[in-house]
C-alpha positions in Angstrom: 0.0 0.0 0.0 1.4 3.4 -0.9 1.8 6.2 1.6 -1.6 7.6 2.6 -2.6 10.8 1.0 -5.3 13.4 1.2 -6.7 15.2 -1.8 -9.8 17.3 -2.7 -11.8 16.6 -5.7 -13.0 19.8 -7.3 -13.8 21.1 -10.8 -10.9 21.3 -13.2 -9.3 24.7 -13.8 -9.6 26.2 -17.2 -6.2 26.1 -18.9 -6.7 28.9 -21.5 -5.3 31.6 -19.3 -2.3 29.5 -18.3 -0.2 29.4 -21.4 3.5 29.6 -20.8 5.3 32.7 -22.1 8.8 32.5 -23.6 11.6 33.3 -21.2 14.4 32.3 -23.5 15.9 35.7 -23.7 16.5 36.0 -20.0 19.7 35.0 -18.1 18.4 33.7 -14.8 19.9 34.4 -11.5 18.3 34.1 -8.1 17.7 37.9 -8.0 16.1 37.6 -11.4 13.7 34.9 -10.2 12.9 37.1 -7.2 12.1 40.1 -9.4 9.5 38.5 -11.7 6.0 40.0 -12.0 2.9 38.0 -11.3 0.6 38.9 -14.2 -2.8 38.0 -12.8 -5.6 37.1 -15.2 -9.2 36.1 -14.6 -9.8 32.3 -14.5 -12.7 30.0 -13.4 -15.2 31.1 -10.8 -14.0 34.6 -10.2 -10.5 33.6 -9.3 -7.3 35.0 -10.7 -4.4 33.0 -12.1 -0.7 33.6 -12.8 2.5 31.7 -13.1 6.1 32.2 -12.2 9.5 30.6 -12.9 11.7 28.8 -10.4 15.2 27.2 -10.9 15.2 23.5 -11.4 18.4 23.3 -9.3 19.0 25.9 -6.6 22.6 24.8 -6.2 23.4 25.5 -9.8 21.0 28.2 -11.2 20.9 28.4 -14.9 18.3 29.0 -17.6 16.6 25.6 -16.9 13.3 26.4 -15.0 10.0 25.0 -13.8 6.9 27.0 -14.5 4.6 27.0 -11.5 0.9 27.9 -11.7 -0.7 30.0 -9.0 -4.3 30.9 -8.2 -5.7 33.8 -6.0 -9.1 34.3 -4.3 -9.1 38.1 -3.6 -10.1 39.1 -0.1 -13.9 39.8 0.1 -13.3 43.1 2.0 -10.3 44.8 0.4 -10.4 47.7 2.9 -9.7 45.3 5.7 -7.2 43.1 3.9 -4.4 41.7 6.0 -2.3 40.1 3.3 -1.9 36.9 1.4 -2.5 33.4 2.9 -0.8 30.6 1.0 -2.6 27.2 1.4 -1.4 23.6 0.8 -3.6 20.6 1.2 -1.0 17.9 1.7 0.0 14.9 -0.3 2.7 14.8 -1.2 1.4 15.9 -4.6 -1.8 17.7 -3.5 -2.8 20.7 -5.6 -2.8 24.1 -3.9 -4.9 25.4 -6.9 -7.6 22.9 -6.3 -7.5 23.5 -2.6 -8.0 27.3 -2.9 -10.9 26.6 -5.4 -12.6 24.7 -2.5 -11.7 27.4 0.1 -15.3 28.0 1.1 -15.4 24.6 2.8 -11.9 24.9 4.3 -11.6 28.4 5.9 -14.2 30.6 7.5 -15.8 33.7 5.9 -13.9 35.9 8.4 -10.6 34.6 6.9 -11.9 34.9 3.3 -12.9 38.5 4.0 -9.4 39.7 5.0 -6.9 37.5 3.2 -6.1 36.9 -0.5 -6.1 33.1 -0.5 -3.2 31.8 -2.6 -2.6 28.3 -3.9 0.2 27.1 -6.1 0.9 23.7 -7.6 4.4 22.6 -6.6 6.9 21.5 -9.3 5.7 18.3 -11.0 2.1 18.5 -9.5 -1.2 18.9 -11.4 -0.8 22.1 -13.6 2.9 22.8 -12.8 4.6 20.6 -15.5 3.1 17.4 -14.1 5.3 14.3 -14.4 3.7 10.9 -15.2 5.8 7.8 -14.8 3.3 5.0 -15.4 0.7 4.2 -18.0 -2.9 3.6 -16.7 -2.4 -0.2 -16.9 0.9 0.1 -15.1 -0.7 2.2 -12.5 -3.4 -0.5 -12.0 -0.6 -3.0 -11.5 1.3 -0.8 -9.1 -1.7 0.0 -6.9 -3.7 -3.2 -7.3 -1.0 -5.7 -6.4 -1.4 -7.4 -3.0 0.2 -5.1 -0.5 0.9 -7.7 2.2 3.9 -10.0 1.7 3.3 -13.5 2.9 5.2 -15.6 0.4 8.4 -15.4 -1.7 6.1 -14.9 -4.7 4.5 -11.9 -3.0 7.9 -10.4 -2.3 9.0 -10.9 -5.9 5.9 -9.1 -7.1 6.4 -6.2 -4.7 10.0 -5.8 -5.9 8.9 -6.0 -9.5 6.3 -3.2 -9.1 8.7 -1.1 -7.1 11.5 -1.4 -9.7 8.9 -0.5 -12.4 8.0 2.7 -10.6 11.7 3.6 -9.9 12.8 3.0 -13.5 9.8 4.6 -15.1 10.2 7.8 -13.0 13.9 7.9 -13.8 13.1 7.7 -17.5 10.3 10.3 -17.3 12.2 12.8 -15.2 15.7 12.4 -16.6 18.1 14.9 -15.1 15.2 16.5 -13.1 14.6 13.4 -11.0 16.5 14.8 -7.9 14.8 18.2 -8.0 11.2 17.5 -6.9 11.9 17.5 -3.2 9.9 19.4 -0.5 13.1 21.4 0.2 13.0 22.7 -3.4 9.3 23.5 -3.0 10.0 25.4 0.2 12.5 27.6 -1.7 9.9 28.0 -4.5 7.4 29.2 -1.9 9.9 31.8 -0.7 10.1 33.2 -4.2 6.3 33.3 -4.3 6.2 35.2 -1.0 8.6 37.8 -2.5 6.6 38.1 -5.7 3.4 38.6 -3.7 5.3 41.5 -2.0 4.5 40.1 1.5 7.0 40.9 4.2 6.3 37.5 5.9 4.7 34.2 4.9 1.2 33.5 6.1 0.4 29.9 5.5 -2.0 27.0 6.2 -0.5 23.6 5.6 -2.4 20.4 6.2 -0.9 16.9 6.6 2.2 16.7 4.4 1.7 20.5 3.9 2.9 20.8 7.5 6.3 19.3 6.5 6.5 21.9 3.7 5.7 24.6 6.3 8.3 23.2 8.7 11.0 23.2 6.0 10.1 26.8 5.1 10.4 27.8 8.7 13.8 26.1 9.0 15.1 27.9 5.9 13.5 31.3 6.5 12.8 31.8 10.2 12.8 35.6 10.0 10.0 35.7 7.4 7.7 33.3 9.1 4.4 35.0 9.6 1.1 33.5 10.8 1.6 29.8 10.1 -0.9 27.0 10.9 0.4 23.4 10.7 -2.6 21.0 10.9 -2.3 17.3 10.9 1.3 17.6 11.7 4.2 15.5 10.4 7.1 15.1 12.8 10.2 15.7 10.6 12.5 13.9 13.1 10.8 10.5 12.9 12.6 7.9 10.7 10.9 6.5 7.6 10.5 3.1 9.3 8.9 4.6 12.4 6.7 6.9 10.2 5.3 3.8 8.5 4.7 1.8 11.7 3.1 4.8 13.4 0.7 5.3 10.4 -0.1 1.6 10.5 -1.0 1.9 14.2 -2.9 5.1 13.5 -5.1 3.5 10.8 -5.7 0.4 13.0 -6.8 2.7 15.8 -9.1 4.6 13.5 -10.6 1.3 12.2 -11.3 0.3 15.8 -13.2 3.6 16.4 -15.2 2.9 13.3 -16.1 -0.6 14.5 -17.0 0.7 17.9 -19.6 3.0 16.2 -20.8 0.3 13.8 -21.4 -2.9 15.9 -22.6 -4.7 12.8 -19.0 -5.3 11.9 -16.0 -6.6 13.9 -12.2 -6.5 13.4 -12.2 -10.3 12.9 -14.9 -10.0 10.2 -12.9 -7.4 8.4 -9.7 -9.5 8.7 -11.6 -12.5 7.2 -12.9 -10.4 4.3 -9.3 -9.2 3.6 -8.2 -12.8 3.6 -10.9 -13.8 1.1 -10.0 -10.7 -1.1 -6.5 -12.2 -1.2 -7.5 -15.8 -2.0 -10.7 -15.3 -3.9 -11.4 -11.7 -4.8 -14.8 -10.4 -5.7 -15.3 -9.6 -9.4 -17.6 -7.0 -10.8 -19.6 -7.2 -14.1 -16.6 -5.8 -16.0 -14.4 -8.7 -14.7 -12.4 -6.3 -12.5 -11.1 -8.1 -9.4 -11.2 -6.5 -5.9 -7.9 -7.6 -4.5 -6.9 -7.0 -0.9 -4.8 -4.0 -1.7 -7.8 -2.1 -3.1 -9.8 -3.2 -0.1 -7.2 -1.8 2.3 -7.0 1.4 0.2 -10.8 1.8 0.4 -10.8 1.3 4.1 -7.9 3.8 4.5 -9.7 6.4 2.4 -12.9 6.2 4.5 -11.0 6.7 7.8 -9.9 10.2 7.0 -13.4 11.6 7.5 -15.8 10.0 10.0 -18.7 12.2 9.0 -18.7 11.2 5.3 -16.2 8.3 5.1 -17.5 6.0 7.8 -21.0 5.7 6.3 -19.4 4.9 2.9 -17.2 2.2 4.5 -20.2 0.7 6.3 -22.1 0.5 3.0 -19.1 -1.0 1.1 -18.6 -3.7 3.8 -22.3 -4.5 3.9 -22.6 -4.9 0.1 -19.3 -6.8 -0.2 -19.9 -9.2 2.7 -23.6 -9.8 2.4 -24.2 -9.4 -1.4 -20.7 -10.1 -2.9 -20.9 -6.7 -4.5 -17.4 -5.0 -4.7 -18.7 -1.7 -6.2 -18.5 0.2 -2.9 -14.8 -0.6 -2.4 -14.0 0.2 -6.0 -15.7 3.6 -5.5 -13.6 4.3 -2.3 -10.3 3.1 -3.8 -10.8 4.8 -7.1 -11.7 8.1 -5.5 -8.6 7.9 -3.3 -6.4 7.0 -6.3 -8.1 9.5 -8.7 -9.1 6.8 -11.2 -12.3 7.1 -13.3 -14.7 4.4 -14.3 -12.9 3.8 -17.6 -9.6 3.0 -15.8 -8.0 6.4 -16.6 -6.0 8.1 -13.8 -7.1 11.8 -13.8 -4.0 13.1 -12.1 -0.3 12.1 -11.5 -0.7 12.0 -7.7 0.6 8.4 -7.3 3.7 9.1 -9.5 4.6 12.5 -7.9 4.0 11.2 -4.4 6.5 8.4 -4.9 9.0 10.9 -6.4 8.7 13.4 -3.6 8.6 10.8 -0.8 11.8 9.1 -2.0 13.6 12.5 -2.0 12.3 13.7 1.3 13.2 10.9 3.7 16.1 8.4 3.7 15.4 4.8 4.8 18.8 3.2 5.4 17.3 -0.3 5.7 18.1 -3.1 3.3 15.5 -5.4 1.9 16.6 -8.0 4.5 16.0 -5.5 7.3 12.6 -4.7 5.9 11.7 -8.4 5.9 12.9 -8.6 9.5 10.7 -5.7 10.5 7.5 -7.3 9.0 6.7 -9.2 12.2 7.0 -6.0 14.3 4.6 -4.2 12.0 2.0 -7.0 12.1 2.2 -7.2 15.9 1.8 -3.4 16.3 -1.0 -3.1 13.7 -2.6 -6.4 12.7 -4.7 -4.8 9.9 -2.6 -2.1 8.3 0.9 -3.3 9.5 1.3 -5.9 6.8 0.5 -3.3 4.1 2.8 -0.6 5.3 5.8 -2.8 6.0 7.1 -2.4 2.4 5.5 0.9 1.5 8.9 2.5 1.0 10.2 -0.3 -1.2 10.3 1.8 -4.4 12.8 4.1 -2.7 15.2 1.2 -2.3 15.7 1.3 -6.1 15.4 5.0 -6.6 17.9 6.6 -9.0 18.3 9.9 -7.1 19.6 10.7 -3.6 17.4 12.1 -0.9 17.5 15.9 -0.4 17.6 16.4 3.4 17.9 19.2 5.9 20.8 18.8 8.3 18.7 19.5 11.4 15.1 20.1 12.1 15.2 20.5 15.9 15.0 23.6 18.1 13.7 25.8 15.3 13.2 29.4 16.4 10.6 31.3 14.5 7.8 33.8 15.0 4.9 32.3 17.0 2.9 29.6 15.1 0.2 27.0 15.6 0.4 23.2 15.5 -2.8 21.2 15.4 -3.1 17.5 16.2 -6.0 15.1 16.4 -5.8 12.3 19.0 -7.1 9.5 16.7 -5.8 10.9 13.4 -5.0 7.8 11.2 -2.6 9.4 8.7 -0.6 11.8 10.9 -0.7 10.2 14.4 -1.1 12.6 17.3 2.4 11.9 18.6 3.8 13.6 15.5 2.0 16.8 16.4 3.7 16.6 19.8 7.0 16.0 18.2 6.7 18.9 15.8 5.5 21.2 18.7 8.7 20.3 20.5 10.9 21.0 17.5 9.3 24.4 16.9 10.4 26.3 20.0 7.8 29.1 19.7 4.7 27.0 18.8 1.4 26.5 20.5 -0.2 23.0 20.3 -4.0 22.7 19.8 -5.2 19.2 20.5 -8.6 17.9 19.1 -9.9 14.9 21.0 -11.5 13.1 18.1 -11.4 11.0 15.0 -10.4 11.8 11.4 -7.5 13.5 9.7 -6.6 17.1 10.7 -8.3 19.2 13.2 -9.6 22.5 11.7 -13.1 22.6 10.3 -13.9 19.2 11.9 -16.8 20.3 14.1 -14.9 21.9 16.9 -15.5 25.6 17.5 -12.7 25.5 20.1 -10.1 24.6 17.4 -11.6 26.8 14.7 -11.9 29.9 17.0 -8.3 29.5 18.2 -7.0 29.2 14.6 -9.2 32.1 13.3 -8.2 34.4 16.1 -4.5 33.7 15.4 -4.8 34.3 11.7 -6.8 37.5 12.3 -4.7 39.0 15.1 -1.4 37.1 15.1 -1.9 36.2 18.7 -1.5 32.6 19.7 -3.4 31.2 22.7 -1.6 31.9 26.0 -0.9 28.1 26.5 -1.5 24.8 24.7 -5.2 23.9 24.6 -7.3 20.7 24.3 -10.6 20.8 22.4 -13.5 18.5 21.8 -15.9 18.5 18.9 -19.0 20.6 19.6 -21.2 17.5 19.7 -19.0 15.9 22.4 -18.8 19.1 24.4 -22.6 19.5 24.3 -23.0 15.9 25.4 -20.7 16.4 28.3 -22.6 19.5 29.4 -26.0 17.8 29.2 -24.7 14.8 31.2 
């Protein structure tokens, strides 16, 4: 199973206004990149769009560039405008453009009134020169293979698909392969801040977007403004420990789901996974629902209890009682951005692997991964077997990781870290770890389920975040919040 992601599905952006101009006559230097002009033009739904150039290689700046696409939602009340607020949804590989287009469901009206909301697609993502490594059929093979490894044949298959991704991405990217890291994107975001003429960076990063925000803060501590890091990634946790923590997180989230849906049990779900491995359900188009797609569908539903849990209950009921795999295909395909015709609508899988293999170094050998398999399964019986080998493609990657030397004791302007106690994708201990690394941060804890904490039904979390973005003032101390429904129940009791 690949590393869990979070994406929004929104309408596609019209490309007519995003044609790339010619920059051939320029001789690029860092100061030249920082003195570009953002030429905003109207695009879909009242937004404005622009683009800017960044160097492919910051250590050797030349005329080779990436063109990054940017979108802006202008502040509703210009007379009260505070500045620009850059937003990133996570991933790696999430589209900042799509995220801002869905801003009405992400930030409050009070924030939309006073901030220009800015989204950009990082290098290689969505509209910013997207890179595709695999064909649709190869993508099916990579994502649909059995994610757990129980036999030598399973391991051989996992190695084969991992080598396929590694070699295909090396061929597709060529000399650019080592230049899609989050460290590069953090530098790209600093150029964007300068082009927006903002003295400091105001930023909301969700999930993986917290790692982007952390790297920015490490590189440019003096220009950190009002920064919210929600669904935090701890940058000081090893690749192995990230994977095992996520496995435990998803197992914990599944237990919460089962506790609220007594129709199902963990044993029943384990039995269904075993049957998906040995005798997968097949739909009318002869498509087989293997265990990897079942696990992907379960994971997708656990991000959002309000909307995902009912879909999971329906998928389980139809699959177990009626031998109907359609609910799981719907969940897995939505997560993987695959349409009913088998076409992948974005490059999220490819770019996620590229960025992940550059961002974190896993020093383990294949033999050491095999040795860790038992520990993963003991710690997380459901998801452990599927995340044991999630970093396997990086073992065959043809570019070295791009790492910061240290991400501890980072001194910045005051910022917020938000963590949710039963977050499946970014476990709560990561929020505590990031809070410790960022010396002048305040931790807001949401006691609840689902991925990320803001806009999850807790006025306590939302009010603290909004007040910070509107005034720049963090809470006087770390705070713990419940969802409004839980708080109301506690009062009535």
